[in-house]
N, C-alpha and C positions, 0 to 999 in steps of 0.2 A: 436468348441469353446463353452465353457459353456455359458449358458444363462445369467449368472450374469456378464459376462465379455464384455468389449468394446474394439474394435480394436483402435489403435491410430487414424485412420481416422475417425471412428465413434465418438470418444471422441472429436476430432477436430470439426467435423460437429455440434455436439450437444452443444458444449461450445462456438462455434464461434471463437475459437483461432486457429492460425496456428499450424501445427504439430511441427514446430521448437520451438514454445513457450512451448508446452507441454514437449518436450525433455529438454529444458532449466530448466523448473520447476523440472523435474526429476533429472537433474544434481545438482540442488540446494537442493535436498532433500525435496521438498514441496509435491511431489507426488511420488508414487512408481508403477512400472509396474511389471508384471510377464512375463515369456516367454512361448510360446507354444512349442510343440515338433518341429515345423518348425522354431523356434527361432524368432517368431514375437512378438512384444510387445502387451500385452493386459492389460487392467486396470479393476479393480473391479468397478462396477457401482457406488459405493459410492464416487469414485474419482471425478465424475462429480460435486457433491456438493462441494467438496474441491476446485476444480478449480473455481467454481462460487464464492466462498468466497474469493479466491485470487484475482479474477478480481474486485470484489466490493471493497475490502480493498485497492487495488492499486488505484482505481479510487477515493477513499476518501483521498489519499495521504499517506497512511500508508506504510512505507518503507518495502521492501521485507524481510529484516532481522527480523523485528518485526512480520511479517506475519509468517515467518518460525518458530520463537520462539513460537507463539501461536499454530500453527498447530502441533508442536512437542508434545504438551500436549494431543493431541487426540489419541485415541487408533489406532494402525496400522492394527490389524488383524480383527477388527470388525467395524461395522458401528457406528459412533459417535451418541450419544443420544442427545436429546434436551438439557439436562443439560450441556453437553459439549459445544454446540454452544452458550448457554446462558452465560457461563463462559467467553468465548472469547469476546462476545459482551460487557459484563460488563467491562472487562479489557480495551477495546478500547474506551469505552464511555467517560471517563474523558479526554483522549487525544483528541478525536474528538471534544468534547465541547471546549477545550482550543484552538484548531485550528480554530474552527468556530469563536470564540471571536476575535482571532488575525486577521483573514481574514476580519471580519466585521469592525474592527477598521482600518485596512489598506484601505478598500474600502471607509470608511467615510473620512479618512484623504486625500486620493487620490482625492476625489471629491472636498474637500476644497482646495487642492493644485492646481488642474486644474483651479478652479474658481479664485484663487488668481493670479496665473501666475508668481509669483516672482521667484520660485525655488531658493531662497536664501539659500546658504549653511550655513550662520550664523544663520538664524532665522527659517528655515523650520523644523517643527516637523516630517515631513516624511523623508526628505533627511538627516537631522542632529539630529535625536532624541537623547536626553540625552547626547549630546556631551559636556562633562565637561572640555575638553582640549581646546575648542574654545577660551576661554579667554586668552590663551597663544599665540594666533596669528596663522597664516596659516602654513601649512606644517606638516610633520610627527613629532610627539612629543615623541614617545616611541621607536624609533630606536636607 
């Protein structure tokens, strides 16, 4: 095996992901393997960084489809350069900032709601935020 290649087991060990997850990522087109003459999967060493980015992005709540879209912009046959990774980070920055703001607001409203204890469907800004149909009474209004 060439020095720049990792077996699926080695990639699993170094990334901390199960082999089944790496195979899943490959089926989804997020990573690519090559085959040895013995038909074993091997990965270029650069794939380890790609897998790490996938793990971090997923832990931040970025959907796999968006991760795939971002990774599709990276070169396939060469190692991505710093500018490539910076471009992905810039694209995700606004979305992550928006998510942080939404989660912070949810956290703050949840603390208010737990402290209030009412859980009023008519008044609660957490349970019934922006409900413009409440004035028409209970029940489904749009069916």
